[in-house]
ROBA-112987 format. One record per residue: residue in one letter; x, y, z of N, C-alpha, C in turn. Coordinates in nm, 4 decimals. Example, Ala and Ser with C-alpha at 12.3 -4.5 7.8 and 13.67 -1.06 7.14 Angstrom:
<rec r="A" n_c1="1.3190" n_c2="-0.5690" n_c3="0.7800" ca_c1="1.2300" ca_c2="-0.4500" ca_c3="0.7800" c_c1="1.3200" c_c2="-0.3300" c_c3="0.7800"/>
<rec r="S" n_c1="1.2850" n_c2="-0.2250" n_c3="0.7080" ca_c1="1.3670" ca_c2="-0.1060" ca_c3="0.7140" c_c1="1.2900" c_c2="0.0030" c_c3="0.7870"/>
// end
This chain:
<rec r="M" n_c1="-2.8371" n_c2="1.5973" n_c3="-0.4832" ca_c1="-2.7318" ca_c2="1.5452" ca_c3="-0.5391" c_c1="-2.7110" c_c2="1.3851" c_c3="-0.4788"/>
<rec r="H" n_c1="-2.7808" n_c2="1.3104" n_c3="-0.5128" ca_c1="-2.7807" ca_c2="1.1615" ca_c3="-0.4627" c_c1="-2.6294" c_c2="1.0781" c_c3="-0.5085"/>
<rec r="E" n_c1="-2.5894" n_c2="1.1699" n_c3="-0.5814" ca_c1="-2.4261" ca_c2="1.1222" ca_c3="-0.6084" c_c1="-2.3408" c_c2="1.1048" c_c3="-0.4838"/>
<rec r="L" n_c1="-2.3653" n_c2="1.1829" n_c3="-0.3699" ca_c1="-2.2702" ca_c2="1.2286" ca_c3="-0.3146" c_c1="-2.2641" c_c2="1.0729" c_c3="-0.1915"/>
<rec r="S" n_c1="-2.4037" n_c2="1.0734" n_c3="-0.1229" ca_c1="-2.4648" ca_c2="0.9399" ca_c3="-0.0875" c_c1="-2.4318" c_c2="0.8277" c_c3="-0.1351"/>
<rec r="S" n_c1="-2.4521" n_c2="0.7967" n_c3="-0.2995" ca_c1="-2.4192" ca_c2="0.6499" ca_c3="-0.3184" c_c1="-2.2779" c_c2="0.6282" c_c3="-0.3472"/>
<rec r="A" n_c1="-2.1572" n_c2="0.7227" n_c3="-0.3869" ca_c1="-2.0592" ca_c2="0.7153" ca_c3="-0.3689" c_c1="-1.9872" c_c2="0.6896" c_c3="-0.2601"/>
<rec r="E" n_c1="-2.0331" n_c2="0.7401" n_c3="-0.1291" ca_c1="-1.9792" ca_c2="0.7089" ca_c3="-0.0057" c_c1="-2.0074" c_c2="0.5921" c_c3="0.0364"/>
<rec r="A" n_c1="-2.1356" n_c2="0.4931" n_c3="-0.0054" ca_c1="-2.1956" ca_c2="0.4018" ca_c3="0.0442" c_c1="-2.1213" c_c2="0.2907" c_c3="-0.0864"/>
<rec r="L" n_c1="-2.1222" n_c2="0.3181" n_c3="-0.1949" ca_c1="-2.0492" ca_c2="0.2539" ca_c3="-0.2866" c_c1="-1.8790" c_c2="0.1871" c_c3="-0.2360"/>
<rec r="A" n_c1="-1.7976" n_c2="0.3218" n_c3="-0.1871" ca_c1="-1.6516" ca_c2="0.3247" ca_c3="-0.1420" c_c1="-1.6651" c_c2="0.2295" c_c3="0.0047"/>
<rec r="S" n_c1="-1.7567" n_c2="0.2670" n_c3="0.0406" ca_c1="-1.7078" ca_c2="0.1491" ca_c3="0.2002" c_c1="-1.7351" c_c2="0.0112" c_c3="0.1426"/>
<rec r="L" n_c1="-1.8687" n_c2="-0.0187" n_c3="0.0597" ca_c1="-1.8896" ca_c2="-0.1517" ca_c3="0.0025" c_c1="-1.7521" c_c2="-0.2196" c_c3="-0.0665"/>
<rec r="V" n_c1="-1.6973" n_c2="-0.1524" n_c3="-0.1721" ca_c1="-1.5719" ca_c2="-0.1655" ca_c3="-0.2343" c_c1="-1.4535" c_c2="-0.1834" c_c3="-0.1399"/>
<rec r="N" n_c1="-1.4010" n_c2="-0.1013" n_c3="-0.0509" ca_c1="-1.3248" ca_c2="-0.1342" ca_c3="0.0780" c_c1="-1.3511" c_c2="-0.2566" c_c3="0.1322"/>
<rec r="K" n_c1="-1.4958" n_c2="-0.2731" n_c3="0.1773" ca_c1="-1.5207" ca_c2="-0.3994" ca_c3="0.2776" c_c1="-1.4977" c_c2="-0.5092" c_c3="0.1939"/>
<rec r="E" n_c1="-1.5043" n_c2="-0.5542" n_c3="0.0425" ca_c1="-1.5152" ca_c2="-0.6175" ca_c3="0.0065" c_c1="-1.3483" c_c2="-0.6336" c_c3="-0.0710"/>
<rec r="A" n_c1="-1.2846" n_c2="-0.5364" n_c3="-0.1190" ca_c1="-1.1431" ca_c2="-0.5749" ca_c3="-0.0605" c_c1="-1.0690" c_c2="-0.6314" c_c3="-0.0042"/>
<rec r="E" n_c1="-1.1165" n_c2="-0.5815" n_c3="0.1401" ca_c1="-1.0400" ca_c2="-0.6334" ca_c3="0.2510" c_c1="-1.0898" c_c2="-0.7553" c_c3="0.2928"/>
<rec r="R" n_c1="-1.1816" n_c2="-0.7758" n_c3="0.2532" ca_c1="-1.2114" ca_c2="-0.9560" ca_c3="0.2443" c_c1="-1.1318" c_c2="-1.0346" c_c3="0.1421"/>
<rec r="A" n_c1="-1.1386" n_c2="-0.9703" n_c3="-0.0015" ca_c1="-1.0431" ca_c2="-1.0559" ca_c3="-0.0406" c_c1="-0.9092" c_c2="-1.0679" c_c3="-0.0474"/>
<rec r="G" n_c1="-0.8510" n_c2="-0.9868" n_c3="0.0803" ca_c1="-0.7288" ca_c2="-0.9736" ca_c3="0.0845" c_c1="-0.6445" c_c2="-0.8660" c_c3="-0.0503"/>
<rec r="A" n_c1="-0.7016" n_c2="-0.7909" n_c3="-0.0939" ca_c1="-0.6400" ca_c2="-0.7010" ca_c3="-0.1786" c_c1="-0.5409" c_c2="-0.6255" c_c3="-0.1454"/>
<rec r="K" n_c1="-0.4440" n_c2="-0.5937" n_c3="-0.2433" ca_c1="-0.3815" ca_c2="-0.4825" ca_c3="-0.2275" c_c1="-0.3817" c_c2="-0.3253" c_c3="-0.2842"/>
<rec r="R" n_c1="-0.4683" n_c2="-0.3571" n_c3="-0.4012" ca_c1="-0.5269" ca_c2="-0.2590" ca_c3="-0.4806" c_c1="-0.6447" c_c2="-0.2952" c_c3="-0.5495"/>
<rec r="V" n_c1="-0.7226" n_c2="-0.1946" n_c3="-0.5907" ca_c1="-0.8855" ca_c2="-0.2395" ca_c3="-0.6515" c_c1="-0.8235" c_c2="-0.1362" c_c3="-0.8103"/>
<rec r="T" n_c1="-0.8158" n_c2="-0.2011" n_c3="-0.8782" ca_c1="-0.8172" ca_c2="-0.1687" ca_c3="-0.9991" c_c1="-0.9183" c_c2="-0.1264" c_c3="-1.1021"/>
<rec r="V" n_c1="-1.0219" n_c2="-0.2130" n_c3="-1.0665" ca_c1="-1.1505" ca_c2="-0.1631" ca_c3="-1.1381" c_c1="-1.2629" c_c2="-0.1921" c_c3="-1.1380"/>
<rec r="V" n_c1="-1.3905" n_c2="-0.1000" n_c3="-1.1089" ca_c1="-1.4955" ca_c2="-0.1067" ca_c3="-1.0330" c_c1="-1.6231" c_c2="-0.1247" c_c3="-1.1306"/>
<rec r="S" n_c1="-1.6988" n_c2="-0.2189" n_c3="-1.1372" ca_c1="-1.7912" ca_c2="-0.2116" ca_c3="-1.2347" c_c1="-1.8788" c_c2="-0.2638" c_c3="-1.1706"/>
<rec r="L" n_c1="-1.9959" n_c2="-0.1526" n_c3="-1.2270" ca_c1="-2.1269" ca_c2="-0.0883" ca_c3="-1.1894" c_c1="-2.2341" c_c2="-0.1019" c_c3="-1.2819"/>
<rec r="V" n_c1="-2.3767" n_c2="-0.1501" n_c3="-1.2514" ca_c1="-2.4593" ca_c2="-0.1712" ca_c3="-1.3233" c_c1="-2.5747" c_c2="-0.0157" c_c3="-1.2677"/>
<rec r="L" n_c1="-2.5567" n_c2="0.0380" n_c3="-1.3862" ca_c1="-2.6787" ca_c2="0.1793" ca_c3="-1.3733" c_c1="-2.7880" c_c2="0.1793" c_c3="-1.4353"/>
<rec r="G" n_c1="-2.9063" n_c2="0.1716" n_c3="-1.3935" ca_c1="-3.0396" ca_c2="0.2264" ca_c3="-1.4440" c_c1="-3.0440" c_c2="0.3552" c_c3="-1.5184"/>
<rec r="K" n_c1="-3.0900" n_c2="0.3715" n_c3="-1.6099" ca_c1="-3.1240" ca_c2="0.4892" ca_c3="-1.6860" c_c1="-3.2006" c_c2="0.5725" c_c3="-1.6044"/>
<rec r="K" n_c1="-3.3284" n_c2="0.5103" n_c3="-1.5413" ca_c1="-3.3689" ca_c2="0.6052" ca_c3="-1.4262" c_c1="-3.3002" c_c2="0.6313" c_c3="-1.2700"/>
<rec r="S" n_c1="-3.2097" n_c2="0.5380" n_c3="-1.2698" ca_c1="-3.1337" ca_c2="0.5996" ca_c3="-1.1290" c_c1="-3.1227" c_c2="0.7168" c_c3="-1.0910"/>
<rec r="C" n_c1="-3.1422" n_c2="0.8309" n_c3="-1.1855" ca_c1="-3.1323" ca_c2="0.9958" ca_c3="-1.1246" c_c1="-2.9656" c_c2="0.9905" c_c3="-1.0956"/>
<rec r="L" n_c1="-2.8619" n_c2="0.9153" n_c3="-1.1027" ca_c1="-2.7438" ca_c2="0.9105" ca_c3="-1.0997" c_c1="-2.6639" c_c2="0.9612" c_c3="-1.2509"/>
<rec r="M" n_c1="-2.5605" n_c2="1.0746" n_c3="-1.2223" ca_c1="-2.4689" ca_c2="1.0974" ca_c3="-1.3302" c_c1="-2.3298" c_c2="1.0389" c_c3="-1.3016"/>
<rec r="P" n_c1="-2.3017" n_c2="0.9287" n_c3="-1.3781" ca_c1="-2.1880" ca_c2="0.8848" ca_c3="-1.3805" c_c1="-2.0311" c_c2="0.9661" c_c3="-1.4049"/>
<rec r="D" n_c1="-2.0304" n_c2="1.0707" n_c3="-1.4522" ca_c1="-1.9353" ca_c2="1.1665" ca_c3="-1.4372" c_c1="-1.9011" c_c2="1.2349" c_c3="-1.2356"/>
<rec r="I" n_c1="-2.0313" n_c2="1.2441" n_c3="-1.2065" ca_c1="-2.0342" ca_c2="1.3178" ca_c3="-1.0553" c_c1="-2.0134" c_c2="1.1713" c_c3="-1.0124"/>
<rec r="L" n_c1="-2.0551" n_c2="1.0708" n_c3="-0.9928" ca_c1="-2.0521" ca_c2="1.0022" ca_c3="-0.9010" c_c1="-1.9221" c_c2="0.9159" c_c3="-0.9311"/>
<rec r="R" n_c1="-1.8419" n_c2="0.9559" n_c3="-1.0465" ca_c1="-1.6838" ca_c2="0.9137" ca_c3="-1.0031" c_c1="-1.6215" c_c2="1.0011" c_c3="-0.9761"/>
<rec r="D" n_c1="-1.6456" n_c2="1.1240" n_c3="-0.9771" ca_c1="-1.5569" ca_c2="1.2219" ca_c3="-0.8738" c_c1="-1.5977" c_c2="1.2175" c_c3="-0.7453"/>
<rec r="C" n_c1="-1.7125" n_c2="1.2158" n_c3="-0.7058" ca_c1="-1.7622" ca_c2="1.1758" ca_c3="-0.5434" c_c1="-1.6952" c_c2="1.0264" c_c3="-0.4982"/>
<rec r="F" n_c1="-1.6707" n_c2="0.9376" n_c3="-0.5713" ca_c1="-1.6320" ca_c2="0.7972" ca_c3="-0.5309" c_c1="-1.4785" c_c2="0.8392" c_c3="-0.4867"/>
<rec r="A" n_c1="-1.4022" n_c2="0.9043" n_c3="-0.6135" ca_c1="-1.2451" ca_c2="0.9490" ca_c3="-0.5756" c_c1="-1.2295" c_c2="1.0207" c_c3="-0.4685"/>
<rec r="L" n_c1="-1.3187" n_c2="1.1024" n_c3="-0.4173" ca_c1="-1.3057" ca_c2="1.1645" ca_c3="-0.2739" c_c1="-1.3145" c_c2="1.0807" c_c3="-0.1879"/>
<rec r="F" n_c1="-1.4154" n_c2="0.9843" n_c3="-0.1857" ca_c1="-1.4031" ca_c2="0.8816" ca_c3="-0.0505" c_c1="-1.3263" c_c2="0.7702" c_c3="-0.0722"/>
<rec r="V" n_c1="-1.2360" n_c2="0.7498" n_c3="-0.1704" ca_c1="-1.1679" ca_c2="0.6221" ca_c3="-0.1346" c_c1="-0.9906" c_c2="0.6788" c_c3="-0.1762"/>
<rec r="E" n_c1="-0.9690" n_c2="0.8541" n_c3="-0.1361" ca_c1="-0.7965" ca_c2="0.8570" ca_c3="-0.1176" c_c1="-0.8193" c_c2="0.7619" c_c3="-0.0020"/>
<rec r="G" n_c1="-0.6569" n_c2="0.7754" n_c3="-0.0520" ca_c1="-0.5809" ca_c2="0.6919" ca_c3="0.0908" c_c1="-0.6208" c_c2="0.5765" c_c3="0.1132"/>
<rec r="T" n_c1="-0.7170" n_c2="0.4924" n_c3="0.0433" ca_c1="-0.7330" ca_c2="0.3482" ca_c3="0.0664" c_c1="-0.6898" c_c2="0.2590" c_c3="-0.0960"/>
<rec r="V" n_c1="-0.6962" n_c2="0.1258" n_c3="-0.0301" ca_c1="-0.6690" ca_c2="0.0486" ca_c3="-0.1465" c_c1="-0.7648" c_c2="0.0554" c_c3="-0.2827"/>
<rec r="S" n_c1="-0.8724" n_c2="0.1157" n_c3="-0.2727" ca_c1="-0.9471" ca_c2="0.1712" ca_c3="-0.4017" c_c1="-0.9340" c_c2="0.2790" c_c3="-0.4414"/>
<rec r="E" n_c1="-0.8087" n_c2="0.3886" n_c3="-0.4053" ca_c1="-0.7653" ca_c2="0.5296" ca_c3="-0.4496" c_c1="-0.6895" c_c2="0.4566" c_c3="-0.6225"/>
<rec r="G" n_c1="-0.7517" n_c2="0.5359" n_c3="-0.7239" ca_c1="-0.7519" ca_c2="0.5548" ca_c3="-0.8114" c_c1="-0.7930" c_c2="0.4201" c_c3="-0.9342"/>
<rec r="A" n_c1="-0.8833" n_c2="0.3779" n_c3="-0.8518" ca_c1="-0.9613" ca_c2="0.2498" ca_c3="-0.9282" c_c1="-1.0696" c_c2="0.2956" c_c3="-1.0171"/>
<rec r="E" n_c1="-1.0898" n_c2="0.2451" n_c3="-1.1755" ca_c1="-1.1453" ca_c2="0.3150" ca_c3="-1.2685" c_c1="-1.3024" c_c2="0.2555" c_c3="-1.2540"/>
<rec r="L" n_c1="-1.4350" n_c2="0.3438" n_c3="-1.2478" ca_c1="-1.5401" ca_c2="0.2995" ca_c3="-1.2219" c_c1="-1.5903" c_c2="0.2490" c_c3="-1.4083"/>
<rec r="R" n_c1="-1.6609" n_c2="0.1692" n_c3="-1.4045" ca_c1="-1.6728" ca_c2="0.1156" ca_c3="-1.5444" c_c1="-1.8360" c_c2="0.1275" c_c3="-1.5117"/>
<rec r="F" n_c1="-1.9161" n_c2="0.1348" n_c3="-1.5932" ca_c1="-2.0446" ca_c2="0.1614" ca_c3="-1.6150" c_c1="-2.1357" c_c2="0.0501" c_c3="-1.6959"/>
<rec r="S" n_c1="-2.2434" n_c2="-0.0021" n_c3="-1.6447" ca_c1="-2.3110" ca_c2="-0.0930" ca_c3="-1.7775" c_c1="-2.4250" c_c2="-0.0577" c_c3="-1.7539"/>
<rec r="P" n_c1="-2.5419" n_c2="-0.0028" n_c3="-1.8422" ca_c1="-2.6494" ca_c2="0.0401" ca_c3="-1.8479" c_c1="-2.7695" c_c2="-0.0806" c_c3="-1.8318"/>
<rec r="A" n_c1="-2.8351" n_c2="-0.0467" n_c3="-1.7376" ca_c1="-2.9843" ca_c2="-0.1079" ca_c3="-1.7288" c_c1="-3.0809" c_c2="-0.0637" c_c3="-1.7415"/>
<rec r="G" n_c1="-3.2184" n_c2="-0.1204" n_c3="-1.7328" ca_c1="-3.3192" ca_c2="-0.0825" ca_c3="-1.8144" c_c1="-3.4004" c_c2="0.0338" c_c3="-1.7230"/>
<rec r="D" n_c1="-3.3845" n_c2="-0.0049" n_c3="-1.5994" ca_c1="-3.4911" ca_c2="0.1025" ca_c3="-1.5034" c_c1="-3.3739" c_c2="0.1693" c_c3="-1.3844"/>
<rec r="R" n_c1="-3.4079" n_c2="0.1438" n_c3="-1.2542" ca_c1="-3.3731" ca_c2="0.2328" ca_c3="-1.1270" c_c1="-3.2649" c_c2="0.1828" c_c3="-1.0583"/>
<rec r="E" n_c1="-3.1914" n_c2="0.0673" n_c3="-1.1234" ca_c1="-3.1193" ca_c2="-0.0449" ca_c3="-1.0897" c_c1="-2.9816" c_c2="0.0557" c_c3="-1.0712"/>
<rec r="F" n_c1="-2.8717" n_c2="0.0386" n_c3="-0.9817" ca_c1="-2.7664" ca_c2="0.0932" ca_c3="-0.9142" c_c1="-2.7124" c_c2="-0.0408" c_c3="-0.8140"/>
<rec r="Y" n_c1="-2.6197" n_c2="-0.0877" n_c3="-0.8712" ca_c1="-2.5179" ca_c2="-0.2174" ca_c3="-0.8397" c_c1="-2.3807" c_c2="-0.2307" c_c3="-0.8565"/>
<rec r="L" n_c1="-2.3202" n_c2="-0.2928" n_c3="-0.7600" ca_c1="-2.1940" ca_c2="-0.3189" ca_c3="-0.8002" c_c1="-2.1993" c_c2="-0.4587" c_c3="-0.8786"/>
<rec r="E" n_c1="-2.1206" n_c2="-0.4500" n_c3="-0.9615" ca_c1="-2.1410" ca_c2="-0.5848" ca_c3="-1.0359" c_c1="-2.0071" c_c2="-0.6942" c_c3="-1.0176"/>
<rec r="S" n_c1="-1.9188" n_c2="-0.6239" n_c3="-0.9924" ca_c1="-1.7772" ca_c2="-0.6860" ca_c3="-0.9632" c_c1="-1.6379" c_c2="-0.6081" c_c3="-0.9813"/>
<rec r="L" n_c1="-1.5610" n_c2="-0.6529" n_c3="-0.9046" ca_c1="-1.4275" ca_c2="-0.5739" ca_c3="-0.8587" c_c1="-1.3054" c_c2="-0.6350" c_c3="-0.9460"/>
<rec r="E" n_c1="-1.2090" n_c2="-0.5892" n_c3="-0.9852" ca_c1="-1.0763" ca_c2="-0.6574" ca_c3="-1.0370" c_c1="-0.9678" c_c2="-0.5799" c_c3="-0.9232"/>
<rec r="I" n_c1="-0.8841" n_c2="-0.6701" n_c3="-0.8786" ca_c1="-0.8109" ca_c2="-0.6509" ca_c3="-0.7738" c_c1="-0.6487" c_c2="-0.7032" c_c3="-0.8123"/>
<rec r="D" n_c1="-0.5700" n_c2="-0.6465" n_c3="-0.7467" ca_c1="-0.4476" ca_c2="-0.6580" ca_c3="-0.7413" c_c1="-0.4111" c_c2="-0.7346" c_c3="-0.5646"/>
<rec r="S" n_c1="-0.3801" n_c2="-0.8811" n_c3="-0.6063" ca_c1="-0.3743" ca_c2="-0.9357" ca_c3="-0.4472" c_c1="-0.2623" c_c2="-0.9708" c_c3="-0.4243"/>
// end
């Protein structure tokens, strides 16, 4: 299950970026997810929720944009500051 380690790394990145931006809350996390990335969006969403409990990212919505290959990266964050 690649989603667990990917969600953990994503949660860490999102929380670091939110802290750097002085965010009080992260509302949306936009991701690019390639068709061949071997990641399932629903599982990634559930795993991410576990890793962000008690942080400014708790409750953030994950939005996925399709990509052609193996890409998986953070596209943008929407925050309340």
